[in-house]
C-alpha positions as CSV (number, residue, x, y, z in Angstrom):
1,M,-12.7,13.3,-2.6
2,I,-9.2,12.9,-3.9
3,Y,-10.0,10.3,-6.4
4,Y,-12.7,12.0,-7.6
5,D,-10.7,15.3,-8.1
6,F,-8.1,13.4,-9.8
7,R,-10.4,11.7,-12.3
8,R,-12.1,15.3,-13.1
9,G,-8.5,16.5,-14.0
10,L,-7.7,18.9,-11.5
11,T,-4.3,19.5,-10.6
12,Q,-2.9,18.5,-7.1
13,E,-3.4,22.3,-6.0
14,Q,-6.8,22.9,-7.3
15,G,-7.4,19.4,-5.5
16,I,-6.1,20.9,-2.2
17,N,-7.9,24.2,-2.6
18,Q,-11.4,22.2,-3.2
19,L,-10.9,20.0,-0.1
20,N,-9.7,23.0,2.0
21,S,-13.1,25.2,1.0
22,T,-14.8,21.9,1.6
23,F,-13.8,20.6,4.6
24,G,-11.7,23.7,6.3
25,D,-9.5,22.5,9.0
26,E,-10.6,18.8,8.7
27,A,-9.2,18.5,5.0
28,P,-6.0,16.2,4.4
29,S,-3.0,17.4,4.7
30,T,-1.1,18.7,1.5
31,A,1.3,15.9,1.5
32,T,-1.3,13.6,1.7
33,V,-3.1,15.0,-1.1
34,Y,0.3,14.7,-3.2
35,R,0.9,11.3,-2.2
36,W,-2.5,10.1,-3.1
37,Y,-2.3,11.8,-6.4
38,T,1.1,10.4,-7.0
39,L,-0.4,6.7,-6.5
40,F,-3.3,7.4,-9.1
41,K,-0.9,8.8,-11.5
42,R,0.8,5.3,-11.0
43,G,-2.3,3.5,-12.0
44,R,-3.5,2.8,-8.4
45,S,-7.6,2.6,-8.5
46,L,-8.2,1.0,-4.9
47,L,-9.3,3.2,-2.7
48,T,-8.9,0.6,0.5
49,D,-5.6,0.4,2.7
50,E,-3.2,-2.2,1.0
51,V,-2.6,-5.2,3.3
52,K,0.4,-5.0,5.8
53,G,2.4,-7.2,7.7
54,R,3.2,-10.9,7.2
55,L,0.7,-13.2,5.3
56,K,-1.1,-15.5,7.8
57,S,0.0,-18.6,5.3
58,A,3.5,-17.7,6.5
59,V,3.4,-18.8,10.0
60,L,1.7,-22.1,9.8
61,S,3.2,-24.7,11.4
62,E,3.2,-27.0,8.2
63,N,5.5,-24.4,6.4
64,I,7.5,-24.3,9.7
65,D,8.2,-28.1,9.5
66,A,8.8,-28.0,5.7
67,V,11.6,-25.2,6.2
68,R,12.6,-27.0,9.2
69,S,13.2,-30.3,6.9
70,L,14.9,-28.7,4.2
71,I,17.6,-27.1,6.4
72,E,18.1,-30.2,8.2
73,E,18.6,-32.1,4.5
74,D,21.0,-29.8,3.5
75,R,22.6,-26.8,5.7
76,H,24.0,-24.6,3.0
77,V,20.6,-24.3,1.2
78,T,19.5,-20.6,0.4
79,L,16.6,-18.4,1.3
80,L,16.0,-18.5,-2.5
81,L,15.6,-22.2,-2.8
82,I,13.1,-22.2,0.4
């Protein structure tokens, strides 16, 4: 609904009013609506949550072994080089 209101050209306040009149007490908070409008203004068009946390490939044993061997070869290797 927030994205729909944004695409219709409604202001944040108008969108909040629409949501409140439609959903009443179950409407998203004002802060949530403002946050989503800001994201949409910045070009976000995906409505799914962003992936959080560490990527699965970051903790593979091969990666750990490769980093360990780099450090053993050169103790002064930087994170940028790894």
